[in-house]
C-alpha positions, 0 to 999 in steps of 0.5 A: 500500500502507498499513501501517494495518489497521482490524481488529486481531483478528489480533493475538490470534495474537501470543504474544510467545514467538517474536520472538527465534527469528524475528529477522533472523538465523535459527539452524540449527534454523530449517531443517526440511529441509536448510539452504541451503548443503547443499541441491542448487541451492546455487551457487558464487556463494553463492545457492540457485537452482532445479534443473531440472524433473524428466524423469519418464521418466528421473529417478532417486531421487536426482534426485527427492530433490534436487528435493524438497529444493530446493523445500522449502528455497527455501520456508524460505529465502524465509520466513526473510526475515520478521522477527518473529511479526507478519510471520507473522500480520499479514494483507496490507493488502488483507485478501484473503489469509491471513496468512503462517503459512497459506502456511508450512503450506499446501504441507505440508498438501497433500502429506499430503492428496494422498499420502493420496488416491493411497494413498501414505500410509495416514493423516493426520498432523494432521487439524486442520492438514490441514483449516485449511491445506488451502484458500487464498483466491480472493477474489471482489472487492477489497472482499470481505474476510475479516477474518482473525479466526480463531485460527491455530496458534502458530509452534512448532506450525506449525514442528513440523508442517513438520518432520514432513511433511518426514520423511514425504515423504522416506520416500516418496521413499526407499522407493517402488519406483516410483522404483527404477533403470530405473522406467517413465515416471511418468504421470498414472495413476501414484500417484507423480503425487501426489508430483510434484503436491506438488512443483509445488504448493509451487513455485506457493506459493513464488511466491505467497508472495513476492507477499504478502511483496512487499506487507508493510511493509518493517520486517517483511522483510529479504533472506535470506543465500543468496537470489538477488541483485537484478539488477546493473542496480539499481546505476545511478542513476535519471533524472528525468524518464525519457527514451525511448531513453536511460533505457528503450527506445522502443516498437517494434512488430514485425509477425507474419504469419498462422499456424496453431498447435496449443496444448496439452501432449502427454499423453506429455510427460515432465514434470508438468503441471496439468490445464489444460495438456492438451488440444488447440486448433488456432488460426488467428492473424491478422496483428498487431503486438506490442511487441518488449519488455514495457512498461517502467516508463518507458513506464508513467510516461508514462501516470501523468504524463499523468493516466491514473489520473485519467481514467475513459475509459481504464478498464473499469467494473470496473477503474475501480471497483477504482481508485477503491476503492483510491484508487490513483494509480500502480502499487502497487509504486512508492513516492512520492519527492517532493511530490505531482505531482512524479511521482518514485518509488522501486521496491519490490522483494521485500525492499527499496526501490531507485532507480526502474528505468525499463527494468524491466517495469512490474508491474501488474494486468490492469485497469492493463494494459488501461487503459494499452493504451486510453490508448496506442491513443488516442495512436497513433491505432490500437487497442492491447490485450493479446495473446491466448493464441494471439498469445503463442504466435505469438511463441515459438520452436518446441517439438519436444523436451525440449531446447526446454523450457529449464527441463527441462535447466537450473537457474535460474543456467544459464538466466540466464547461458547462455540469457539467461532471467530464470526459475527463480530465476536472479536475485532481481528483474526485469531490463531489458526488453531484457536477455533473449535474443530469440526468432527473431522478435525478441521479448524476455522471451516467457518470464521476467522477469514474467508477461504478462497476456492478453486471454483469460479462463482457459479449458480446452483441448478434451479437457482432463480434471480429475485425480482427485487434484485435481479442483478445481485449475483448473475453479472458475476457468473462470468468466470472472472469471480472466484468463490469464497466460503466460510465467512470472516471475523467481521462477517455478520448475519447471512454472510456468517450463515452455513449457507452463504456463498460469496465471491470476488475478483481474484485480485481483490482483498476481502478478509480472505485466506485459504486452506491447502488441499493435496490431490491429483484431481481438481475436486470437481470444481465447477467452471463456467463454459469458457466459450459461453460465460459472459465474461469470456465469450468475447475474449478470444482472438477468433471472436476479436477478429470476427468483430474487427471484420464486422466493424471495419471490413468493406461490404465485399470483405464481410459478404463476398457472395453477390447474392448475399445481403450486403445491405446488412453489412457494416452494422456498427457504422450504420447504427451510428449514422442512424442515431446521428441522422435522427439527432439532426432531424431533431435539430440537435448535434455535437457535444458528447456521445457514449457508445455502450457495448462499443466492441472494437470501436467502429461505431465510436469512431463514426460518432466522432464525425459529429460529436466532439467527445466520444467514450466507448465502453465494453466489458471485453478486455480484448475488444478494448485493447483492439479499439485502443490500438486503432485509436493510437495507430489508426490501423490494426492487422487481423485475420479473416477466417475462410475455412477451418484453420485457413484465413487471410490477412486484412487490415482494420483502418479508421477513416483518416477524415475522423479525428481519433483524438475525440474518442476514448475507450474504457473497460466497464460493465454496462450493468454497473457503469461508473457514477461519474458518467452522466449528461451525454448528448447521445448514447448508443446501445447497439446489439447489446441488451440481450447479452446483459445479465440485467438489462434493466440495470443499464436502462435504469441509468439512462434517465433521472438524476445523473442519468446517462442522457441529458435532458434533450439528448437522445439514446438509440437502442438496437436489439434483436431481443435474442434472449438466452439464459446463457447471458441473461437469467430468464427472470431478467428478460424484458420479454419473449415469454408468457405471463399467464395467457399474456405474451410479454414482448420486449419492445412493449416492455422497453416502451413502458420503461422509457416512457416512465423514465421521461423519454419519448420515442422519435424514430423506429426502424428495422435494421439488419446486420450480418456477421461472417463466421467463415466464407460459407457461414453467416449470421443474418439478424434483424434488430429493432431500432428505436431512437428516444429523446429525453424530455424530462 
């Protein structure tokens, strides 16, 4: 970590009015809900811990109110550890997340938005806040940086918003008849599901916010009074060099036999669950050996001292690219405590530095964990790797009743002291890897202490369905680019701490996560999304990039060499951009800024630069953005046109010299989670995109409203063939193409209803064909439905 930021534009948010208010000691008016000492979960040890996860079959109104207050105040207690205005507005060192002010207001904004969706409240509270604080950042890569240049609301505005949302949510809890005494079980079909969704979403961000605080400079943080204390083991001095068996436990691999397991949370289990937890998968687990404990700092120190961060052979291609980009030489939260090469370190905890704890688990990302496993396998002479989801489940004790899910029956303090689990905020840090009570099979920390990286990319269980209140919670991440984590950490609370929890992050991200080693000659049955079909990988191959370069830059004769073919369907990206510009001219508007979402290799983006002074092209595919960037820089790019099998011929993609390429920029980003600073474009193009998104409504919802992509008076062109496939879009997120009872739901009608309601008027409509050449004798012929909309309010 470093305290240097080359882009200082974020400092525009520092007003100098709030440093005293945000000083090391918070006054009573800091709390927008209950202060910690009056909050449910306050213990006799003068700390605030997490309450148990509510049982939705039996919870009383008082219990629901207490759980809400507990989560709300835990968030504010965590944020009271930030010192000064800078701590709220300074981006993290990697620039890959928003500043902390976003996470201060993001959970309240989701409460409002989801309560509205469920019909529990009638109207927005602050439409501007509910737009800018709605969507977080899911960075594509470690070098895909948002420069955090946007102007955020001042702290007093953010504080006032939290205070208003607290009262709004309390009013729902206090008055909704569904929480009356003797209420029936609250299920996924109940509008109150949205209320509990808000509770658990806030608890997710209690943890993710703590990760970002963990990454801030120490001068900007302090341990708040009432926050759970560090584990008592921090009092012991650190030894150098660490000795196995004395300073940390030696590696012990315990054998497990073959087993048949059934994964997935039962639909009638009486607690809130996220969509990815449901569904069922039967798995046959082959015999394997697994580490009795999580890999400790002492064990990982051996990897560091042996030059593990210098040796390319232990790392995947992507992992090595991350390591070299960051120039990292040891784990991120290890702090050098001696001259280079001495391998002496201290340990950064959430709010302070302490002597290195060799027997605590190593907190690393997936790339580091995988490299360690490769290194260890070479030392042991037998292959080592991360566990699969199935193997992690094989380590667990059986779950038959609610009592077998400890977080449903015990607070964090009780879990720590009576159940031997470092979970649910019973402690304010990690703990020794042998400290927890082992499972019946002899494994420590199967739950708690740190999350555990797995070998499986994030994937849905068969039968899982998106929930209509949050249809893009999980599905955008079933892309082969997010790795699963299981087991929860010391700060995981509520559903995150449940035995049913399934979470994920990009492999370069940090999330209070460590790992356990598995030794086996097989892959453990790890579930891997189809490399050709996963949305995150479908457009990354050289073959597909070549196909799109032909589509965007090939002549009609190159795209369709057969005179009998539909050459009028060629050059679709250029014709899409021209159709938008023609419509804008007819409306008497033009010039300014344009946004091309789903720009692929950039043909339409460059065409838009004939009219617009500034054009930004955005796409999910790194390969596409790299190709478009090369064309922007050089004006030309060689590629191959496929003829038959492995045969092809060389072509050159060229940008028309009459186009000013400097007007165009390209950026990798997810269309379902566009950066908040993108707004007020004169023209937006969405061409052949909607039916390849996991959540089309997420993009459509960004077009209008406060901080909408389209300025009032601007236009958006939407061209889509409505080719809905569950491979790309979960059925519950389709705009149309299905029966609702006896009524046929059509995508065009749904689009018109959505955009009409969001302040747009339809100005132009057409059928625009396109042809995609696969090889010399195979072509896709598609007809898109094109609509040009103007924002009128």
